[in-house]
C-alpha positions in Angstrom: -0.2 0.1 -0.1 1.2 3.1 -1.2 1.7 5.7 1.9 0.0 9.1 2.3 3.5 10.9 2.7 4.3 9.8 -0.4 1.1 11.3 -2.3 3.0 14.3 -3.8 2.8 14.5 -7.4 0.6 11.5 -8.2 -0.9 12.8 -11.8 1.3 11.6 -14.2 2.2 13.9 -17.5 0.1 11.0 -19.5 -0.6 7.5 -19.3 -0.3 4.1 -21.0 -3.0 2.9 -23.0 -5.3 0.2 -20.6 -4.2 -3.6 -20.8 -6.7 -5.7 -22.9 -7.4 -9.3 -21.8 -6.1 -10.6 -25.0 -2.4 -8.8 -24.9 0.6 -10.9 -24.7 3.9 -10.6 -24.1 5.0 -9.8 -27.4 2.2 -6.5 -27.2 4.2 -5.1 -24.7 7.7 -4.6 -26.3 10.7 -6.6 -26.4 14.1 -4.4 -25.0 17.8 -5.0 -24.6 20.1 -3.2 -22.4 23.8 -3.5 -22.6 25.9 -2.9 -20.4 28.5 -4.3 -17.4 31.6 -5.6 -16.7 33.7 -7.7 -14.4 33.0 -5.9 -10.8 30.0 -3.4 -12.5 27.2 -6.3 -13.2 24.9 -4.6 -10.9 24.5 -1.2 -13.0 23.1 -3.3 -16.2 21.2 -5.6 -14.0 19.1 -2.6 -12.3 18.5 -1.0 -15.7 17.3 -4.7 -16.7 15.0 -5.4 -13.6 13.5 -1.8 -14.1 12.3 -2.6 -17.7 10.5 -5.6 -16.3 9.1 -3.8 -13.4 7.9 -1.3 -15.8 5.9 -3.5 -18.2 8.2 -4.5 -20.9 7.1 -8.2 -22.3 10.3 -9.6 -22.7 14.0 -8.3 -21.4 17.4 -9.3 -22.1 20.5 -8.3 -21.0 23.8 -8.4 -23.2 27.0 -8.6 -20.8 30.4 -9.4 -21.4 30.3 -13.1 -20.9 32.2 -13.7 -17.4 29.6 -11.5 -15.9 26.6 -13.5 -17.5 25.8 -15.7 -14.1 26.3 -12.6 -11.9 23.6 -10.9 -13.9 21.2 -13.6 -14.6 21.0 -14.2 -10.8 19.7 -11.3 -10.0 16.3 -12.2 -11.5 14.7 -15.4 -12.9 12.6 -13.5 -15.5 15.8 -11.6 -17.1 17.3 -13.4 -20.5 21.0 -13.1 -20.9 23.2 -12.9 -23.8 26.6 -13.2 -23.4 29.1 -11.8 -25.5 33.2 -11.8 -26.1 35.4 -9.8 -24.1 39.0 -8.8 -22.6 39.5 -8.7 -19.3 36.0 -8.3 -17.9 35.1 -6.1 -20.6 33.5 -6.0 -24.0 35.7 -6.6 -26.7 35.4 -5.4 -30.3 34.8 -9.2 -31.2 31.2 -8.4 -29.6 29.7 -6.0 -32.0 29.5 -8.0 -35.1 27.4 -10.6 -32.5 25.4 -8.4 -31.3 24.3 -6.2 -34.4 21.6 -8.9 -35.6 20.1 -9.3 -31.8 19.3 -5.0 -32.5 17.0 -5.5 -35.3 15.0 -8.0 -33.3 14.3 -5.3 -30.6 11.8 -2.5 -29.9 14.0 -0.6 -27.9 17.6 -0.4 -26.8 19.2 0.9 -23.8 23.1 0.8 -23.5 25.7 2.4 -21.0 25.8 1.2 -17.4 28.8 -0.3 -15.9 30.2 -1.1 -19.4 33.6 1.3 -19.1 34.7 3.1 -21.9 37.0 0.5 -23.9 37.6 -0.2 -27.4 34.7 -2.9 -27.4 32.3 -0.1 -25.6 33.2 2.1 -28.5 32.5 -0.1 -31.5 29.0 -1.0 -29.8 28.0 2.5 -29.0 29.1 3.6 -32.5 27.2 0.7 -33.9 24.3 1.3 -32.2 24.5 5.5 -33.2 25.3 4.3 -37.1 22.1 1.8 -37.2 18.7 4.1 -37.7 15.9 1.4 -37.1 15.7 0.5 -33.6 15.0 3.5 -30.8 18.0 4.0 -28.1 18.6 5.5 -24.6 22.2 6.1 -23.7 23.4 6.3 -20.5 26.4 6.1 -18.3 29.7 4.9 -20.4 27.8 4.9 -23.4 27.4 9.0 -22.6 31.5 8.7 -22.1 32.3 7.0 -25.1 30.6 10.1 -27.2 32.6 12.5 -25.4 35.8 10.9 -25.9 35.1 10.5 -29.2 34.0 14.1 -30.3 30.9 12.6 -32.2 28.5 15.3 -31.3 30.0 17.2 -33.8 30.1 14.8 -36.5 27.4 15.4 -39.2 26.3 11.6 -38.9 25.3 11.7 -35.6 22.0 13.8 -36.2 19.1 12.3 -36.4 17.1 12.8 -39.5 12.9 13.1 -39.3 12.4 9.1 -39.9 15.2 8.2 -38.2 14.3 6.2 -34.7 14.6 7.9 -31.2 17.6 8.6 -29.2 17.6 9.8 -25.8 20.5 10.7 -23.5 19.9 10.7 -20.0 23.4 12.3 -18.5 24.0 13.6 -14.8 25.8 16.7 -14.3 29.0 15.2 -14.4 28.7 13.3 -17.9 27.0 16.4 -19.4 30.1 18.5 -18.6 32.1 15.6 -20.5 29.9 16.0 -23.3 29.6 19.9 -23.6 32.5 21.2 -21.8 30.1 23.3 -19.4 31.0 23.0 -15.7 28.1 20.6 -13.7 27.9 23.7 -11.3 26.4 25.7 -13.8 23.0 23.9 -14.3 21.5 26.8 -16.5 24.5 26.8 -18.9 24.2 23.2 -19.1 20.7 23.1 -19.8 21.2 25.7 -22.7 23.9 23.4 -24.2 21.5 20.5 -23.9 19.2 22.7 -25.5 21.4 23.5 -28.3 22.1 19.8 -28.8 18.6 18.8 -29.0 18.1 21.0 -31.5 21.0 20.4 -33.4 21.1 16.6 -33.1 17.0 16.1 -33.0 17.7 14.4 -29.8 15.7 14.0 -26.1 18.3 14.9 -23.4 17.2 14.1 -19.7 19.4 16.3 -17.4 19.3 14.3 -14.2 19.4 16.2 -11.1 17.1 18.0 -8.5 14.6 18.6 -10.6 15.5 16.5 -13.6 14.9 18.6 -16.6 14.2 17.7 -20.0 14.7 19.0 -23.7 14.0 17.8 -26.8 11.4 18.0 -30.1 8.0 17.2 -29.4 6.8 15.2 -32.1 3.2 16.6 -31.5 4.3 20.3 -32.4 7.4 19.7 -34.2 9.3 22.3 -31.6 11.7 22.1 -29.1 10.0 21.4 -26.0 11.5 21.7 -22.2 9.7 19.9 -18.9 10.4 20.1 -15.3 9.9 16.9 -13.5 7.8 17.0 -10.4 8.4 13.8 -8.4 11.5 12.4 -6.7 13.8 13.4 -3.6 17.1 13.5 -1.9 17.2 9.9 -1.1 17.8 9.3 -4.6 20.7 10.7 -4.6 22.6 7.0 -4.4 24.7 5.2 -6.9 22.5 2.8 -9.3 19.3 5.1 -9.5 20.2 6.3 -12.7 20.6 2.9 -14.0 16.8 2.5 -12.8 16.0 5.3 -15.0 17.9 4.0 -18.2 15.6 0.8 -18.0 12.5 2.7 -17.2 12.7 4.8 -20.5 13.8 2.1 -22.4 10.7 0.0 -21.2 8.5 2.9 -22.1 10.1 3.5 -25.6 9.8 -0.6 -26.2 6.3 -0.5 -25.3 5.8 2.2 -28.2 5.7 5.8 -26.8 7.8 8.6 -28.8 11.0 9.7 -27.0 9.4 12.7 -25.5 6.6 11.1 -23.8 8.5 8.0 -22.8 11.1 10.6 -21.2 8.7 12.7 -19.3 6.4 9.4 -18.1 9.9 7.6 -17.4 11.4 10.4 -15.2 7.9 10.7 -13.2 7.8 7.5 -12.5 11.1 6.6 -11.5 10.5 9.7 -9.3 7.3 8.6 -8.1 9.0 5.4 -7.0 11.3 7.4 -5.4 9.3 9.2 -3.2 7.4 5.7 -1.8 10.6 4.3 -1.2 11.5 7.2 0.9 8.4 7.1 2.7 8.2 3.3 3.1 11.6 2.5 3.8 14.6 4.9 4.9 15.3 8.9 3.5 18.7 8.0 4.2 19.4 4.3 3.8 17.3 3.6 0.4 19.4 2.2 -2.3 18.5 1.6 -5.9 17.5 -1.9 -5.0 14.9 -0.6 -2.6 14.0 2.1 -5.9 13.8 -0.6 -8.4 11.6 -2.9 -6.3 8.9 -0.2 -5.6 9.0 0.3 -9.2 6.5 -2.6 -9.5 4.2 -0.9 -6.5 3.6 2.4 -8.2 3.9 1.2 -12.2 0.1 0.5 -12.3 0.2 4.8 -11.9 1.0 4.8 -15.0 -2.3 3.6 -16.6 
């Protein structure tokens, strides 16, 4: 039962269609989360379980081979796919084997825990160059883009009919991406607006509060949104990985990038508000958050 202490911001910005009696797991999307490395298997596990708890019909995690058993052990409903590695990280041999799997997905999330080695660079570039499957780009995938300077490359920008891209940087990642200090929140958001306009991507600037900028497909113009859920108890490792899974799930269920991002940050913050009220304002973790998603996900309907 959801506590009245967590009742703020209880109206989502939009809702998912009601589920019908003849719906099946294929109705609710097949999504793939790509990431992880030796010592950082938890992040991609959190993302993947979050996608399950937000209603995806089928969720798989693509991980370096040596992390497969660890990731698979977190949840029995999670499928896992092992790919070639070097020293616990994806190797460059991973992308050619991963590429055919992308075509089968309704959405893909990439980045949590994957590091920025050569294998990660190959995966992120391959995902960006394909134009058919919507992407959520987070964590080390954002760091790869920053290190490679791809934001300034002509091929990075989306065309009107290309599948959507959502970037979900925290201030440190956005600083690496734009060169604007993490201490300059307004400057960072202005830089995010410029990227969103030039590259036709949606950017979720995580923080207190989380702010979004991107082209609303209903109007065709750049729009901004400030989320009104969430609390400081969510400032703990792994909560951003949960958001990656939430938005990937919603893209896989058929929402456009703008709506998936707005609803995604709302449900993520809403779960955080419930976890803070029911568990702890100091001691809640990302594991509490991802478990709470299942309690509040029906509020999206």
